[in-house]
C-alpha positions in Angstrom: 90.3 53.9 -18.9 91.1 56.0 -15.8 94.6 55.8 -14.5 95.3 55.4 -10.9 98.1 57.7 -9.7 100.3 55.9 -7.3 101.7 57.9 -4.4 105.5 57.3 -4.0 106.3 60.1 -1.6 106.8 57.7 1.3 109.7 56.2 -0.8 111.2 59.7 -1.4 109.9 60.0 -4.9 108.0 63.2 -5.6 104.9 63.4 -7.7 106.9 65.1 -10.5 109.6 62.4 -10.4 106.9 59.7 -10.4 105.4 61.3 -13.5 108.9 61.2 -15.2 109.3 57.5 -14.3 105.8 56.7 -15.6 106.4 58.6 -18.9 109.8 56.9 -19.3 108.2 53.5 -18.8 105.3 54.2 -21.2 107.8 54.7 -24.0 108.9 51.1 -23.8 106.6 50.0 -26.7 108.0 52.8 -28.8 111.6 51.8 -28.1 110.7 48.2 -29.1 109.2 49.4 -32.4 112.3 51.6 -33.1 114.6 48.6 -32.4 112.6 46.5 -34.9 113.0 49.2 -37.5 116.7 49.8 -36.8 117.5 46.1 -36.8 115.6 45.8 -40.1 117.8 48.5 -41.7 121.1 46.6 -41.4 122.9 43.9 -39.5 125.4 46.2 -37.7 127.2 45.4 -34.5 125.5 47.2 -31.7 127.8 46.8 -28.7 129.0 50.1 -27.5 132.7 49.3 -27.9 132.2 48.5 -31.6 130.5 51.7 -32.4 132.5 54.4 -30.6 135.4 54.7 -32.9 133.6 55.4 -36.2 133.7 58.7 -38.1 131.0 61.4 -37.8 128.2 61.0 -40.4 128.7 57.3 -40.7 125.2 55.9 -41.2 126.2 52.5 -39.9 127.6 54.0 -36.7 124.5 56.2 -36.3 122.2 53.2 -36.5 124.4 51.2 -34.1 124.5 54.1 -31.6 120.7 54.6 -31.7 120.3 50.8 -31.3 122.5 50.8 -28.2 120.5 53.7 -26.8 117.2 51.9 -27.2 118.5 48.6 -26.0 119.8 50.3 -22.9 116.4 51.8 -22.1 114.5 48.6 -22.8 116.9 46.7 -20.6 116.6 49.3 -17.8 112.8 48.8 -17.7 113.1 45.0 -17.9 115.8 44.9 -15.1 113.5 47.0 -12.8 110.6 44.6 -13.5 112.9 41.6 -12.7 114.1 43.2 -9.5 110.4 43.8 -8.6 109.2 40.2 -9.1 112.2 38.4 -7.6 112.0 34.7 -8.4 108.3 34.8 -9.4 108.9 34.4 -13.2 105.2 33.9 -13.8 104.7 37.6 -13.0 107.3 38.9 -15.4 105.3 39.1 -18.6 102.0 40.2 -17.2 103.6 42.8 -15.0 105.8 44.1 -17.8 102.8 44.4 -20.0 100.7 46.2 -17.4 103.5 48.6 -16.5 104.5 49.5 -20.0 101.0 50.0 -21.2 99.8 51.9 -18.1 97.1 49.5 -17.3 94.9 49.6 -14.2 94.5 46.5 -12.1 91.1 45.7 -13.8 92.7 45.8 -17.2 96.0 44.2 -16.3 95.2 40.5 -16.0 98.0 40.0 -13.6 97.6 36.9 -11.4 97.7 38.7 -8.1 95.2 40.6 -6.0 94.6 44.3 -6.4 96.6 45.3 -3.3 99.6 43.3 -4.3 99.4 44.6 -7.8 99.7 48.2 -6.7 102.4 47.2 -4.2 104.4 45.7 -7.1 103.7 48.8 -9.2 105.2 51.0 -6.4 108.1 48.6 -6.0 108.8 48.8 -9.7 109.0 52.6 -9.7 111.2 52.6 -6.7 113.5 50.1 -8.5 113.4 52.2 -11.7 114.2 55.4 -9.8 117.4 53.7 -8.5 118.3 52.6 -12.0 117.8 55.7 -14.1 118.2 59.4 -14.5 115.3 60.3 -16.6 116.2 63.1 -19.0 
């Protein structure tokens, strides 16, 4: 499948930054998989306050810290999608799937026209840009 590269320069987002944001987003399924693995290892608390005081080398703390990190990234992507769709909850799941899998309009099965789909995609990346410093 060919990927359509969306131009975000009119929003002040360079091609390189766009590529960072796209790469960040495409890691979403990996983060979900890592969270499933980590949550399967132990039932540790994962709120950041609970895990900051542990000692170095503590495996429970390590799992909890990694869990917090992945949860934060997942929530960042999901928050940007929610800001993009506003009150149209019916778009949430299909748009999240399309964005995190890098799907073209033809493959996305999103219940909107092509022009609106790419407008939503641009809006998502603008929202994500405001949310995150991609390492």
